N, C-alpha and C positions, 0 to 999 in steps of 0.2 A: 613641163614641156621642155624637151631637149633642144639645145640651140645649135648643136653641131650636125650639119647634114650628113656627114659620114656616119655618125652614130645612129642618126634617125633611120637610116637604111635598114638597120637591124631591129628597130623598135616596132612593136605591133602598132598599127594605126590608131587604135584607141588609146594606147598609152601616150601617144604624142599630143592628145587633145588637151585643151586648157579649160578648166582646171584638170590637172592630171588625175586619172582615177587611182583608186587604191591598187596596189601591186597584186598581180596574179601569177600563178605558175604558168598559166596559158601564155603570157607574154614571153617568158623564157622559152617555152616550147616553140613559139613562133620564130624566135631568133635562131633556134636550132634548125629550123626548116630552112632558113636563109643560108645558114652555114652548109647545110646538106646540098643545096642548089649550088653553092660555090664549089664544093668538093666535086660534084658531078661535072661541072663545066671546067673545073681547074682554073678558075679566075675569080677575082673579087667581084662582089655583087655590083659595084659601081661600073665595072667594065662590062659585065654581062648585060646591063640595062642601058648602056651609054647611047644607044640609038633612041631610047625613049625618054631618058632623064639624064640631064647633065648636072653632075654634082660639083658645085662651086659655091662661092660666097653668096650668089643670088638664088640658090636653091631654097624653095619655100617648104614649109610643112605640108602644104597641099600636094607638092610634088612627091615628097617622100611617103606620104600616106597612100599614094596610088600604087606603090611597089606590090603590095599584096594582091590587088586586083589585076595587075599586069602579069604576075606570076601564075595566077589561077585561071587566066583567060585562055581557054583552050580553042578559041575561035580566032585568035590573033595570028598574024603572019608568022611570027616566031612563037610557036606553041611550046611553051616551056615544059608542061607535064609530058608531052610526047618526047621531047628532047631528053629530059631527065631519064625517062624509061629506056630510050635508045641507048644512051651512054652507060647506064648503071643497072638496068633491069627493072622488072615490075615490082619486086618487093621493096627495093630501094626508093622507087618513085612513090609507092604507097605510104611508106614511112614518112618521107619528105612532105608529101601533101597532106598527110594527117596533121603534121605540125603546123603548116601554113594555114590550114582550115580551122585549127583548133577543134578537131573532130574527136573529142574525148567525152562528151557529155557536159553537164553543167557542174562546174566547180562549186557553185553555191548550194546545190542540192545534196551532193554527196562527194566529199573530197576524196574518200578512199576509192570510190568507184572511178572517179576522174583519173586518179593516179594509176589504178589497175588498167584502165583503158590505154593510158599512155604507155605503160610497160608492154602491154600486148601488141598495140598497133605500131609502136616505134621500136622500143628496145629489143623485144623478141623478134620482130620482123627484121631488124638490121642484123641480129645475130644469125638469122637463117640465110643471109646473103653469102654467096660463094664467090671468091675471087678466082 
């Protein structure tokens, strides 16, 4: 369990649990999704979510574990998927939300398929983005 709320904002909710689960590439891919949201909004995640979560010494793990569900909630007043697509385009949004959803299949079943799905759904998709 990470003790720094700032660092927890980038950690997958499952990786924040106690006892901490074994590390998975999916946790890094989730963190990449957070960074992609930051790039789309051109602000740190703590500022993007400051209306929903205040990050300070009183911030709990339950607070930081909510970040994923907040970013994936397309029914919320501040619809982050729509906002990311508006700012960066559909391809960028698709890559970002594939990371946040860990939408690459099961790592335990077939690691190479998981990696291939990440390359197709994120790396190649981001390569196709045009500025």
